[in-house]
Steps between C-alpha positions, in 0.01 A plus 500: 500500500642838401482798731556748218264792470417606147369848433362645184461873456186601321501855374215706644397230748404608849625302798238301682447590861374216719147543621470619858338250732128552494312608809183306569238571761272236644223520755488234767190354666508778762496772235862603548682613187839331476767613257687209347823533303763256377798541734854562380685177428752565778219524758460120495859449607482772762188338644682167531786671679262688731313183594818319595451136592126517424585553132618139473139388553349495148139498624567803718674687216212425267258631758680829567604571141176690413598764757761624252222594258312727744554864402226665706199435720219755482741755355768451767828412326659173610878478475664177395570316826861453605445313827290207615315733736400722206381197302284393793364854543387510136345153530317607814372815333387310189339223702339216305275715278781725383741210456252316276442815291875551452557134416224505237640820348844337480357201317289708263746777413852374564516122469572506123808722543620289793459185287696663217784580741498144636516360147790732411693388808439131420616547141810704585 
């Protein structure tokens, strides 16, 4: 497999700028409006580091991963968590209704791009 990068200059062509992650809002069963946004790629690794030993538990990681997608709750911005305590605080604030709404939004709006990334990694 070659690692060469080939470029072709096309006169008059405009560079493509990657699309910014889209912001989605969902309403949970309690009527709260939750902003959902695909997190930066690095956030996944930072979450694992923040969770320490708990990150080795795949079921736990799968359960807390949706927290990374929460951008706001009822207009209050939510920062990407950097500690286990912050993860738990977001989970507590979401509660079951909010968690389900975020999880469904992830599946509906972001699962295709996540699958594409997984396929690219497998084929690399």
